[in-house]
Each structure stands twice: as C-alpha cells, then as structure tokens.
Z-matrix of the N, CA and C atoms (Angstrom, degrees):
N
C 1 1.460
C 2 1.522 1 108.09
N 3 1.341 2 118.48 1 129.03
C 4 1.454 3 120.80 2 179.80
C 5 1.519 4 110.83 3 -88.25
N 6 1.363 5 117.58 4 -177.10
C 7 1.455 6 121.92 5 -174.93
C 8 1.510 7 112.24 6 -64.55
N 9 1.328 8 118.66 7 -24.50
C 10 1.458 9 122.16 8 -179.77
C 11 1.528 10 111.67 9 -87.05
N 12 1.322 11 116.73 10 -1.57
C 13 1.441 12 119.86 11 178.23
C 14 1.506 13 114.42 12 89.11
N 15 1.330 14 118.25 13 12.14
C 16 1.456 15 121.46 14 -179.57
C 17 1.517 16 109.99 15 -100.83
N 18 1.315 17 115.72 16 141.14
C 19 1.460 18 120.94 17 176.83
C 20 1.513 19 109.41 18 -79.45
N 21 1.309 20 116.21 19 138.00
C 22 1.459 21 121.35 20 177.76
C 23 1.514 22 109.64 21 -108.66
N 24 1.297 23 116.13 22 155.64
C 25 1.457 24 121.84 23 -178.27
C 26 1.519 25 109.60 24 -122.17
N 27 1.298 26 116.13 25 134.43
C 28 1.467 27 120.87 26 172.78
C 29 1.508 28 108.62 27 -111.99
N 30 1.301 29 116.97 28 140.66
C 31 1.455 30 121.03 29 175.95
C 32 1.519 31 108.97 30 -92.04
N 33 1.310 32 115.82 31 124.33
C 34 1.459 33 121.56 32 178.55
C 35 1.514 34 108.12 33 -110.55
N 36 1.326 35 116.67 34 131.77
C 37 1.447 36 121.42 35 -175.99
C 38 1.525 37 109.59 36 -110.49
N 39 1.323 38 116.99 37 121.92
C 40 1.462 39 121.66 38 171.90
C 41 1.519 40 107.43 39 -115.89
N 42 1.302 41 116.96 40 120.40
C 43 1.456 42 121.78 41 -173.96
C 44 1.520 43 109.88 42 -102.29
N 45 1.318 44 116.00 43 123.69
C 46 1.459 45 120.39 44 173.85
C 47 1.533 46 107.38 45 -83.95
N 48 1.311 47 116.12 46 108.81
C 49 1.455 48 121.76 47 -173.68
C 50 1.520 49 110.41 48 -106.77
N 51 1.308 50 115.99 49 151.22
C 52 1.454 51 121.30 50 178.24
C 53 1.527 52 108.95 51 -104.90
N 54 1.322 53 115.20 52 110.04
C 55 1.466 54 121.51 53 178.90
C 56 1.522 55 109.01 54 -91.52
N 57 1.322 56 116.16 55 123.45
C 58 1.468 57 122.55 56 178.93
C 59 1.525 58 109.06 57 -109.95
N 60 1.320 59 116.26 58 127.82
C 61 1.469 60 121.12 59 -179.89
C 62 1.521 61 108.47 60 -129.36
N 63 1.322 62 115.95 61 127.41
C 64 1.467 63 120.86 62 170.95
C 65 1.522 64 108.25 63 -111.26
N 66 1.330 65 115.40 64 118.83
C 67 1.458 66 121.01 65 174.29
C 68 1.525 67 106.28 66 -86.56
N 69 1.325 68 116.68 67 112.45
C 70 1.462 69 120.95 68 -172.55
C 71 1.536 70 112.08 69 -91.54
N 72 1.319 71 116.89 70 -72.28
C 73 1.459 72 119.91 71 -176.21
C 74 1.515 73 109.40 72 -158.36
N 75 1.344 74 116.61 73 -178.46
C 76 1.458 75 120.82 74 -178.11
C 77 1.521 76 110.04 75 -144.11
N 78 1.319 77 114.33 76 158.57
C 79 1.462 78 122.69 77 171.29
C 80 1.523 79 107.05 78 -119.29
N 81 1.337 80 115.80 79 114.61
C 82 1.454 81 121.16 80 -176.49
C 83 1.529 82 109.87 81 -115.69
N 84 1.321 83 115.77 82 140.81
C 85 1.461 84 120.61 83 -179.37
C 86 1.520 85 109.34 84 -97.56
N 87 1.326 86 115.24 85 121.81
C 88 1.453 87 121.86 86 -178.18
C 89 1.517 88 109.70 87 143.99
N 90 1.317 89 116.53 88 175.41
C 91 1.459 90 120.14 89 179.49
C 92 1.530 91 110.09 90 -69.88
N 93 1.345 92 117.48 91 138.62
C 94 1.469 93 120.67 92 -174.94
C 95 1.515 94 114.49 93 -56.57
N 96 1.349 95 117.17 94 -34.65
C 97 1.463 96 118.78 95 -174.40
C 98 1.532 97 113.93 96 -74.87
N 99 1.352 98 117.84 97 -6.63
C 100 1.466 99 120.10 98 179.45
C 101 1.526 100 112.28 99 -88.81
N 102 1.347 101 117.07 100 -8.56
C 103 1.459 102 120.00 101 -174.83
C 104 1.530 103 111.81 102 -109.45
N 105 1.315 104 115.40 103 131.31
C 106 1.465 105 123.77 104 171.05
C 107 1.528 106 105.03 105 -144.18
N 108 1.337 107 115.48 106 83.76
C 109 1.458 108 120.81 107 -161.01
C 110 1.526 109 114.04 108 -109.71
N 111 1.331 110 113.61 109 157.40
C 112 1.459 111 122.24 110 171.76
C 113 1.530 112 108.22 111 -141.93
N 114 1.325 113 116.48 112 162.04
C 115 1.462 114 122.67 113 -177.56
C 116 1.525 115 108.89 114 -118.58
N 117 1.325 116 116.27 115 136.95
C 118 1.457 117 121.26 116 172.32
C 119 1.525 118 109.24 117 -114.06
N 120 1.332 119 115.94 118 144.01
C 121 1.459 120 123.77 119 176.72
C 122 1.525 121 107.42 120 -119.16
N 123 1.334 122 116.63 121 131.40
C 124 1.458 123 121.14 122 -179.51
C 125 1.523 124 109.64 123 -130.72
N 126 1.331 125 115.84 124 131.40
C 127 1.463 126 121.27 125 175.37
C 128 1.524 127 108.49 126 -159.61
N 129 1.324 128 116.64 127 134.48
C 130 1.467 129 122.67 128 178.52
C 131 1.531 130 112.57 129 49.09
N 132 1.326 131 115.57 130 48.05
C 133 1.473 132 122.19 131 177.06
C 134 1.528 133 113.77 132 63.70
N 135 1.315 134 117.60 133 20.07
C 136 1.461 135 122.70 134 174.77
C 137 1.528 136 108.20 135 -115.46
N 138 1.329 137 116.25 136 136.67
C 139 1.457 138 120.98 137 -177.70
C 140 1.519 139 109.82 138 -128.93
N 141 1.344 140 115.76 139 134.55
C 142 1.465 141 121.88 140 175.48
C 143 1.520 142 108.91 141 -130.05
N 144 1.323 143 116.07 142 151.04
C 145 1.459 144 121.16 143 -173.72
C 146 1.528 145 111.10 144 -135.65
N 147 1.325 146 116.53 145 140.18
C 148 1.462 147 121.24 146 175.34
C 149 1.525 148 110.13 147 -80.46
N 150 1.318 149 115.31 148 174.74
C 151 1.462 150 120.32 149 170.20
C 152 1.525 151 108.45 150 -73.51
N 153 1.320 152 116.74 151 169.54
C 154 1.463 153 122.32 152 178.84
C 155 1.524 154 109.47 153 -94.64
N 156 1.348 155 115.72 154 133.85
C 157 1.469 156 121.44 155 -177.65
C 158 1.528 157 108.99 156 -131.11
N 159 1.331 158 115.83 157 137.39
C 160 1.462 159 121.03 158 -179.62
C 161 1.535 160 111.42 159 -87.62
N 162 1.346 161 115.48 160 155.97
C 163 1.454 162 121.48 161 173.89
C 164 1.515 163 113.58 162 108.24
N 165 1.353 164 115.00 163 166.26
C 166 1.460 165 120.58 164 -178.84
C 167 1.524 166 112.68 165 -86.98
N 168 1.343 167 117.82 166 -3.94
C 169 1.459 168 121.93 167 174.46
C 170 1.538 169 109.11 168 -132.74
N 171 1.314 170 116.59 169 62.87
C 172 1.475 171 120.15 170 -176.48
C 173 1.525 172 111.58 171 -65.74
N 174 1.320 173 115.79 172 146.07
C 175 1.465 174 121.97 173 179.08
C 176 1.534 175 108.11 174 -126.92
N 177 1.328 176 116.45 175 124.04
C 178 1.465 177 121.52 176 -178.10
C 179 1.539 178 112.02 177 -108.86
N 180 1.331 179 116.24 178 -52.08
C 181 1.472 180 121.86 179 -176.06
C 182 1.538 181 111.08 180 50.89
N 183 1.337 182 114.67 181 51.08
C 184 1.458 183 120.95 182 179.22
C 185 1.529 184 110.62 183 -111.76
N 186 1.332 185 115.71 184 141.22
C 187 1.463 186 122.22 185 -177.52
C 188 1.527 187 110.97 186 -105.89
N 189 1.338 188 114.85 187 141.95
C 190 1.459 189 122.01 188 177.24
C 191 1.528 190 109.38 189 -137.24
N 192 1.329 191 116.49 190 148.63
C 193 1.462 192 121.47 191 178.84
C 194 1.524 193 109.66 192 -131.61
N 195 1.346 194 115.40 193 141.74
C 196 1.457 195 122.05 194 179.88
C 197 1.523 196 109.56 195 -134.91
N 198 1.340 197 116.56 196 138.83
C 199 1.458 198 121.00 197 171.68
C 200 1.523 199 108.47 198 -86.06
N 201 1.336 200 116.76 199 124.78
C 202 1.457 201 122.69 200 -173.80
C 203 1.525 202 109.78 201 -119.30
N 204 1.331 203 116.71 202 134.58
C 205 1.460 204 119.47 203 173.26
C 206 1.527 205 112.91 204 -128.32
N 207 1.352 206 116.90 205 8.20
C 208 1.472 207 120.58 206 175.41
C 209 1.522 208 109.23 207 -135.92
N 210 1.323 209 115.90 208 109.90
C 211 1.461 210 120.17 209 -179.64
C 212 1.523 211 112.70 210 -84.75
N 213 1.341 212 117.60 211 -0.93
C 214 1.458 213 119.74 212 178.08
C 215 1.529 214 111.71 213 -87.30
N 216 1.316 215 116.89 214 1.97
C 217 1.465 216 121.27 215 177.79
C 218 1.521 217 110.27 216 -97.22
N 219 1.336 218 116.35 217 -172.13
C 220 1.454 219 120.92 218 179.66
C 221 1.516 220 111.54 219 -139.22
N 222 1.315 221 115.37 220 161.64
C 223 1.459 222 122.76 221 174.95
C 224 1.521 223 108.27 222 -91.46
N 225 1.327 224 116.10 223 121.85
C 226 1.464 225 121.47 224 178.74
C 227 1.524 226 108.55 225 -94.50
N 228 1.330 227 115.68 226 123.67
C 229 1.466 228 122.49 227 179.15
C 230 1.523 229 108.22 228 -112.28
N 231 1.311 230 116.62 229 127.29
C 232 1.460 231 120.90 230 177.42
C 233 1.521 232 109.59 231 -129.63
N 234 1.327 233 115.81 232 137.94
C 235 1.457 234 120.66 233 173.32
C 236 1.528 235 108.35 234 -113.92
N 237 1.338 236 114.49 235 130.77
C 238 1.454 237 120.76 236 -177.00
C 239 1.526 238 110.84 237 -122.04
N 240 1.333 239 114.77 238 147.13
C 241 1.464 240 121.89 239 175.86
C 242 1.528 241 108.22 240 -103.19
N 243 1.324 242 116.25 241 120.70
C 244 1.465 243 121.75 242 -175.75
C 245 1.527 244 110.55 243 -69.97
N 246 1.327 245 116.38 244 131.18
C 247 1.452 246 120.46 245 178.67
C 248 1.521 247 111.80 246 -120.93
N 249 1.315 248 116.48 247 170.02
C 250 1.456 249 121.14 248 179.61
C 251 1.531 250 111.83 249 -69.06
N 252 1.344 251 115.87 250 -38.88
C 253 1.461 252 120.63 251 -177.94
C 254 1.532 253 110.94 252 -105.99
N 255 1.320 254 116.06 253 -50.11
C 256 1.464 255 119.76 254 177.38
C 257 1.523 256 109.18 255 -142.36
N 258 1.334 257 115.36 256 160.77
C 259 1.461 258 121.94 257 -179.87
C 260 1.534 259 109.53 258 -94.41
N 261 1.329 260 115.99 259 149.32
C 262 1.459 261 121.21 260 178.04
C 263 1.521 262 109.65 261 -118.15
N 264 1.339 263 116.21 262 143.28
C 265 1.455 264 120.15 263 -178.94
C 266 1.522 265 110.92 264 -77.42
N 267 1.317 266 116.34 265 130.40
C 268 1.467 267 122.45 266 175.67
C 269 1.524 268 109.82 267 -83.81
N 270 1.339 269 116.65 268 -40.35
C 271 1.462 270 121.35 269 179.95
C 272 1.511 271 111.11 270 177.32
N 273 1.329 272 115.11 271 169.01
C 274 1.463 273 120.79 272 -177.96
C 275 1.521 274 110.44 273 -143.32
N 276 1.331 275 115.94 274 159.77
C 277 1.468 276 122.16 275 177.00
C 278 1.519 277 108.10 276 -146.83
N 279 1.322 278 115.99 277 155.16
C 280 1.468 279 122.73 278 177.52
C 281 1.521 280 107.88 279 -127.73
N 282 1.334 281 116.17 280 122.66
C 283 1.467 282 121.33 281 -177.42
C 284 1.527 283 108.59 282 -113.73
N 285 1.344 284 119.42 283 113.64
C 286 1.467 285 120.66 284 177.69
C 287 1.531 286 110.73 285 -60.21
N 288 1.326 287 117.17 286 132.27
C 289 1.456 288 120.17 287 -177.61
C 290 1.521 289 112.54 288 -63.87
N 291 1.339 290 116.67 289 -31.17
C 292 1.459 291 118.73 290 -178.05
C 293 1.527 292 113.90 291 -75.52
N 294 1.345 293 117.35 292 0.67
C 295 1.467 294 120.56 293 175.70
C 296 1.525 295 111.71 294 -103.84
N 297 1.325 296 117.21 295 -2.66
C 298 1.468 297 120.71 296 -175.61
C 299 1.520 298 110.11 297 -83.07
N 300 1.314 299 117.02 298 136.12
C 301 1.460 300 122.32 299 -176.22
C 302 1.518 301 111.44 300 -69.09
N 303 1.338 302 115.30 301 162.18
C 304 1.452 303 122.25 302 175.30
C 305 1.518 304 109.10 303 -113.85
N 306 1.315 305 115.28 304 125.26
C 307 1.459 306 119.53 305 -177.33
C 308 1.519 307 109.39 306 -164.46
N 309 1.341 308 115.82 307 151.13
C 310 1.464 309 119.51 308 173.70
C 311 1.521 310 111.04 309 -99.92
N 312 1.345 311 116.49 310 11.46
C 313 1.458 312 121.29 311 179.58
C 314 1.529 313 110.39 312 -125.94
N 315 1.318 314 115.77 313 144.70
C 316 1.457 315 120.18 314 175.43
C 317 1.521 316 110.43 315 -68.66
N 318 1.327 317 115.65 316 151.28
C 319 1.451 318 120.95 317 178.32
C 320 1.513 319 111.61 318 -119.21
N 321 1.332 320 117.01 319 -178.91
C 322 1.470 321 120.43 320 -179.24
C 323 1.520 322 113.35 321 -72.83
N 324 1.330 323 116.40 322 -15.76
C 325 1.455 324 119.68 323 -178.91
C 326 1.512 325 112.92 324 91.38
N 327 1.302 326 115.68 325 174.47
C 328 1.464 327 122.58 326 -179.08
C 329 1.529 328 109.07 327 -136.46
N 330 1.338 329 114.85 328 136.80
C 331 1.462 330 119.55 329 177.49
C 332 1.527 331 109.28 330 -76.19
N 333 1.325 332 116.06 331 120.62
C 334 1.457 333 122.17 332 -177.75
C 335 1.527 334 109.34 333 -106.81
N 336 1.335 335 117.47 334 119.01
C 337 1.469 336 118.94 335 176.25
C 338 1.523 337 110.60 336 -70.60
N 339 1.315 338 116.08 337 143.55
C 340 1.458 339 121.47 338 -178.82
C 341 1.524 340 111.07 339 -101.99
N 342 1.317 341 116.01 340 136.59
C 343 1.460 342 122.51 341 175.50
C 344 1.529 343 109.14 342 -104.43
N 345 1.327 344 115.03 343 174.26
C 346 1.465 345 118.89 344 -177.86
C 347 1.525 346 113.48 345 -106.62
N 348 1.341 347 118.25 346 -8.78
C 349 1.455 348 120.89 347 -178.10
C 350 1.521 349 110.46 348 -136.46
N 351 1.342 350 116.22 349 153.21
C 352 1.464 351 121.45 350 176.06
C 353 1.521 352 109.65 351 -107.57
N 354 1.322 353 115.92 352 153.84
C 355 1.460 354 122.96 353 175.23
C 356 1.524 355 107.89 354 -103.96
N 357 1.344 356 116.50 355 129.00
C 358 1.458 357 121.65 356 -175.37
C 359 1.531 358 110.43 357 -118.10
N 360 1.344 359 114.27 358 145.36
C 361 1.460 360 121.15 359 172.86
C 362 1.523 361 107.83 360 -149.06
N 363 1.319 362 116.74 361 123.91
C 364 1.471 363 122.38 362 -178.92
C 365 1.528 364 110.89 363 53.14
N 366 1.329 365 115.36 364 44.23
C 367 1.472 366 122.88 365 177.09
C 368 1.525 367 113.68 366 66.23
N 369 1.326 368 117.82 367 17.21
C 370 1.458 369 121.30 368 176.79
C 371 1.521 370 110.03 369 -125.02
N 372 1.328 371 116.40 370 141.37
C 373 1.463 372 121.58 371 176.79
C 374 1.525 373 109.20 372 -76.42
N 375 1.339 374 115.88 373 133.29
C 376 1.459 375 118.85 374 177.37
C 377 1.535 376 112.68 375 -127.84
N 378 1.339 377 116.99 376 7.57
C 379 1.452 378 120.40 377 178.58
C 380 1.518 379 111.12 378 170.30
N 381 1.336 380 115.70 379 -177.38
C 382 1.463 381 121.65 380 177.75
C 383 1.524 382 109.29 381 -138.23
N 384 1.337 383 115.98 382 164.93
C 385 1.462 384 120.90 383 179.38
C 386 1.520 385 109.23 384 -150.28
N 387 1.328 386 116.02 385 176.61
C 388 1.472 387 124.54 386 179.20
C 389 1.532 388 110.71 387 64.34
N 390 1.336 389 117.87 388 80.57
C 391 1.471 390 122.03 389 -175.25
C 392 1.527 391 112.79 390 -61.75
N 393 1.331 392 114.59 391 148.33
C 394 1.462 393 123.18 392 170.74
C 395 1.539 394 107.41 393 -112.63
N 396 1.318 395 119.30 394 170.54
C 397 1.467 396 120.67 395 177.22
C 398 1.527 397 113.28 396 -82.64
N 399 1.321 398 118.31 397 2.95
C 400 1.464 399 121.81 398 -173.56
C 401 1.533 400 111.67 399 -92.99
N 402 1.340 401 116.22 400 151.61
C 403 1.456 402 122.53 401 178.46
C 404 1.527 403 110.05 402 -139.05
N 405 1.341 404 114.81 403 152.48
C 406 1.454 405 120.22 404 175.13
C 407 1.529 406 108.40 405 -129.98
N 408 1.324 407 116.20 406 141.42
C 409 1.460 408 121.96 407 -179.73
C 410 1.525 409 109.15 408 -97.99
N 411 1.347 410 116.22 409 116.39
C 412 1.456 411 122.28 410 -178.95
C 413 1.522 412 110.50 411 -123.75
N 414 1.328 413 116.00 412 143.14
C 415 1.465 414 121.46 413 168.59
C 416 1.520 415 106.67 414 -111.86
N 417 1.330 416 116.67 415 110.53
C 418 1.465 417 121.64 416 -178.99
C 419 1.519 418 108.97 417 -117.06
N 420 1.339 419 115.74 418 137.94
C 421 1.472 420 120.06 419 179.27
C 422 1.515 421 109.60 420 -161.04
N 423 1.335 422 114.10 421 152.25
C 424 1.461 423 120.56 422 169.32
C 425 1.515 424 107.36 423 -95.32
N 426 1.316 425 115.68 424 126.69
C 427 1.457 426 120.32 425 -178.12
C 428 1.526 427 109.90 426 -77.64
N 429 1.329 428 116.10 427 133.18
C 430 1.457 429 121.40 428 178.80
C 431 1.522 430 110.11 429 -80.41
N 432 1.337 431 118.17 430 135.45
C 433 1.457 432 120.09 431 179.82
C 434 1.518 433 113.45 432 -74.56
N 435 1.323 434 116.73 433 -26.07
C 436 1.459 435 120.38 434 175.79
C 437 1.513 436 107.97 435 -162.58
N 438 1.325 437 116.36 436 164.23
C 439 1.454 438 121.31 437 -178.05
C 440 1.520 439 110.85 438 -79.64
N 441 1.335 440 116.52 439 134.55
C 442 1.456 441 121.26 440 175.80
C 443 1.520 442 108.86 441 -139.61
N 444 1.338 443 117.79 442 150.35
C 445 1.458 444 120.24 443 175.94
C 446 1.523 445 110.06 444 -65.92
N 447 1.316 446 116.83 445 142.52
C 448 1.462 447 120.99 446 -176.18
C 449 1.521 448 112.00 447 -62.46
N 450 1.364 449 117.97 448 -39.92
C 451 1.453 450 119.58 449 -179.02
C 452 1.527 451 111.90 450 -66.44
N 453 1.348 452 116.80 451 -33.87
C 454 1.452 453 120.63 452 177.86
C 455 1.522 454 110.78 453 -69.77
N 456 1.320 455 116.43 454 -38.70
C 457 1.464 456 120.54 455 177.64
C 458 1.520 457 110.88 456 -63.49
N 459 1.343 458 117.60 457 -40.94
C 460 1.465 459 120.96 458 178.66
C 461 1.523 460 111.10 459 -63.51
N 462 1.336 461 116.47 460 -38.69
C 463 1.464 462 120.96 461 -179.75
C 464 1.523 463 110.89 462 -61.00
N 465 1.336 464 117.51 463 -48.76
C 466 1.455 465 120.96 464 -176.64
C 467 1.525 466 111.11 465 -70.48
N 468 1.330 467 116.69 466 -34.92
C 469 1.459 468 119.84 467 176.03
C 470 1.521 469 110.81 468 -60.68
N 471 1.341 470 116.41 469 -47.05
C 472 1.463 471 121.34 470 179.29
C 473 1.521 472 111.18 471 -62.14
N 474 1.326 473 116.89 472 -41.43
C 475 1.459 474 120.90 473 -179.10
C 476 1.533 475 111.26 474 -63.47
N 477 1.314 476 117.06 475 -42.28
C 478 1.458 477 121.14 476 179.54
C 479 1.525 478 111.55 477 -67.08
N 480 1.328 479 116.94 478 -36.36
C 481 1.458 480 120.21 479 177.98
C 482 1.528 481 110.85 480 -64.78
N 483 1.348 482 117.50 481 -37.84
C 484 1.462 483 120.62 482 178.10
C 485 1.527 484 110.75 483 -66.10
N 486 1.332 485 116.93 484 -37.62
C 487 1.462 486 120.42 485 177.15
C 488 1.522 487 110.03 486 -61.48
N 489 1.323 488 116.48 487 -43.64
C 490 1.459 489 120.25 488 -178.83
C 491 1.517 490 112.10 489 -65.09
N 492 1.342 491 116.76 490 -29.34
C 493 1.462 492 121.41 491 -177.88
C 494 1.524 493 113.04 492 -78.80
N 495 1.345 494 118.40 493 -4.90
C 496 1.464 495 121.05 494 -178.35
C 497 1.510 496 112.85 495 -66.73
N 498 1.353 497 117.44 496 -28.79
C 499 1.463 498 123.24 497 176.48
C 500 1.527 499 112.02 498 57.21
N 501 1.312 500 117.22 499 46.71
C 502 1.459 501 122.25 500 172.92
C 503 1.521 502 107.32 501 -95.57
N 504 1.322 503 118.42 502 122.11
C 505 1.457 504 121.41 503 -167.16
C 506 1.530 505 114.62 504 -111.63
N 507 1.329 506 119.78 505 14.19
C 508 1.460 507 120.10 506 -177.26
C 509 1.519 508 112.71 507 -85.18
N 510 1.309 509 116.74 508 -43.78
C 511 1.451 510 119.76 509 -174.67
C 512 1.520 511 108.65 510 -148.97
N 513 1.321 512 116.66 511 143.36
C 514 1.457 513 121.68 512 179.61
C 515 1.513 514 109.02 513 -124.67
N 516 1.304 515 115.88 514 130.98
C 517 1.460 516 119.86 515 172.39
C 518 1.514 517 106.83 516 -100.32
N 519 1.310 518 116.13 517 112.09
C 520 1.466 519 122.59 518 -173.20
C 521 1.521 520 109.53 519 -89.91
N 522 1.318 521 116.15 520 121.92
C 523 1.457 522 120.72 521 177.45
C 524 1.511 523 108.46 522 -110.29
N 525 1.321 524 117.20 523 111.93
C 526 1.458 525 122.02 524 177.83
C 527 1.513 526 107.77 525 -97.11
N 528 1.315 527 116.18 526 120.18
C 529 1.461 528 121.84 527 -176.06
C 530 1.517 529 108.73 528 -112.07
N 531 1.328 530 115.75 529 117.57
C 532 1.458 531 119.73 530 -178.33
C 533 1.518 532 109.28 531 -145.54
N 534 1.337 533 116.05 532 119.60
C 535 1.459 534 122.65 533 178.33
C 536 1.525 535 111.30 534 53.77
N 537 1.332 536 115.50 535 41.88
C 538 1.456 537 121.08 536 174.53
C 539 1.508 538 115.17 537 81.64
N 540 1.343 539 119.44 538 -1.15
C 541 1.459 540 122.52 539 -179.74
C 542 1.527 541 108.56 540 -104.50
N 543 1.346 542 117.15 541 131.11
C 544 1.452 543 122.12 542 -178.23
C 545 1.524 544 109.54 543 -112.24
N 546 1.325 545 117.28 544 129.04
C 547 1.454 546 122.78 545 177.20
C 548 1.524 547 108.50 546 -122.71
N 549 1.336 548 117.34 547 131.01
C 550 1.454 549 122.09 548 -179.25
C 551 1.527 550 110.04 549 -105.26
N 552 1.342 551 116.07 550 132.02
C 553 1.457 552 121.34 551 179.12
C 554 1.520 553 108.08 552 -137.37
N 555 1.335 554 118.29 553 131.62
C 556 1.461 555 122.16 554 175.75
C 557 1.517 556 109.04 555 -84.19
N 558 1.331 557 116.69 556 126.81
C 559 1.461 558 121.36 557 179.38
C 560 1.519 559 109.45 558 -134.15
N 561 1.326 560 117.03 559 164.01
C 562 1.453 561 122.31 560 178.43
C 563 1.516 562 109.45 561 -98.12
N 564 1.326 563 116.46 562 136.29
C 565 1.457 564 119.69 563 178.56
C 566 1.527 565 111.46 564 -65.57
N 567 1.327 566 117.42 565 -24.22
C 568 1.459 567 119.05 566 178.13
C 569 1.519 568 111.93 567 -68.47
N 570 1.339 569 116.19 568 -22.19
C 571 1.464 570 120.31 569 -178.03
C 572 1.513 571 112.27 570 -100.28
N 573 1.325 572 117.51 571 -18.26
C 574 1.463 573 119.40 572 -175.26
C 575 1.518 574 109.09 573 -143.60
N 576 1.323 575 116.44 574 128.07
C 577 1.452 576 121.15 575 178.80
C 578 1.516 577 110.22 576 -68.66
N 579 1.331 578 115.16 577 140.43
C 580 1.454 579 119.50 578 -176.93
C 581 1.519 580 110.79 579 -84.03
N 582 1.319 581 115.17 580 131.13
C 583 1.463 582 121.33 581 174.73
C 584 1.516 583 108.09 582 -134.52
N 585 1.297 584 117.18 583 133.49
C 586 1.462 585 120.65 584 171.14
C 587 1.511 586 106.78 585 -116.02
N 588 1.314 587 116.19 586 108.67
C 589 1.452 588 121.45 587 -176.00
C 590 1.517 589 108.17 588 -108.55
N 591 1.305 590 116.29 589 103.16
C 592 1.455 591 121.00 590 -171.97
C 593 1.512 592 110.44 591 -105.64
N 594 1.323 593 116.76 592 128.72
C 595 1.447 594 122.53 593 169.33
C 596 1.513 595 107.46 594 -119.46
N 597 1.312 596 117.04 595 169.57
C 598 1.451 597 120.48 596 -177.64
C 599 1.521 598 110.66 597 -82.45
N 600 1.329 599 115.20 598 64.80
C 601 1.446 600 122.11 599 175.63
C 602 1.516 601 107.88 600 -118.21
N 603 1.302 602 118.23 601 154.67
C 604 1.450 603 121.58 602 175.66
C 605 1.519 604 108.02 603 -78.13
N 606 1.348 605 116.90 604 116.46
C 607 1.441 606 122.05 605 -175.02
C 608 1.526 607 109.08 606 -115.36
N 609 1.326 608 117.66 607 123.90
C 610 1.444 609 122.17 608 174.06
C 611 1.529 610 107.58 609 -97.50
N 612 1.315 611 117.62 610 129.19
C 613 1.456 612 120.35 611 -179.09
C 614 1.519 613 109.24 612 -145.53
N 615 1.351 614 115.56 613 165.38
C 616 1.448 615 120.47 614 174.01
C 617 1.514 616 108.93 615 -126.19
N 618 1.327 617 117.43 616 148.65
C 619 1.465 618 121.59 617 -176.78
C 620 1.519 619 110.41 618 -79.58
C-alpha cells in the first residue's frame, strides 16, 4: 500500500528453463583397471545417472535434460567408482546455473576439475573444495525457446531487473513463462518468496 492508500502491483517473472547437459568423457589419474565409473547429475531434487564405463579415460557421450525454475541453484556433478559391495566417490563439482551459457547448439564442452568435498550452507551445496587430479568433460547449456536479437534480449532483461528492484511488497502478479505460454497469478509475498530469474530471452509481460 502506498502513501495515498492505493495497492501497487509488481510483476514477478519465473522462467521455466530447459537445461541440457552432455556428459562426454573423463581423464582419471591411476591405473586403468582400477576404474569402473559413472557420473550422476543432481539439480532441484532431480537425479540422473550415466552408464558405467571402465578405464582411466571413460567416454559416455550421454545427454540429459532438466526443467529449471531457480537460477540461484547449481548443478551437482558426482563421479563414482563402481564396487562389488559399495561405490566410492572419485570426485565432485558444483556448477552455478547462472554461469551456464544459452544456446540452441551443442558445444565442445568444458573440462571440469573434480574436488573431493562439498561446501554446505542451510542444507544446500554452494561449492566444492579439496581438488583431485581427475577431470570430466561436460557440455552444459540452456536451450533457447526461440531466436531473438541479442540487443533486444538485453533490453528486456534490464527492464525486468528494474521492476524487481522496485521493492513493492503489497501484491505480486506472478507470470509463469513456459514454452511461450504466459500465465498470470496473483499471490501474496507473505506466502511465497519473491524470485526474479532473468535469462536473455524475449519476455512479454504486463504490469
């Protein structure tokens, strides 16, 4: 409610994004016959796993897709060595979602160094530490729903960020954008935490 007694509305944008991950291969230090490894990917309480491959240079070339609606989280990557009784972790990595590129084309991937420990805060992973000599090659990207000019995408991103900075707390108009369809729902900030998750997509919204 403002000083004149009128309720104001803020538009909050939550973008359902499609995260594409290709687990390509790894470089492991040690004798080849000691490794029989697989990779797990975890994000937003969803877990996917590759097949198990033997050797110190395993190659998977497996694709995974995840629906994402919070860019303040990260992708947890774990590599495990298959055992007769139990599996042992080879290494882990944490990739912030807001650092992942946006593209509708696959790329060559990036070599990700693996650590041996995770950093936790409020029951959530926010990083890793204690490097290992092992690496995994991943191609990570957010798939674009349609083609847009880069300058136009920057304009709408900036505009949405300014809306979020208004800090009006009486009423929120929630716009859920998924596969080009926009749905508006009025919600109370006391019942739902406000998040503005902006990607470089062309977003049509109303105040």
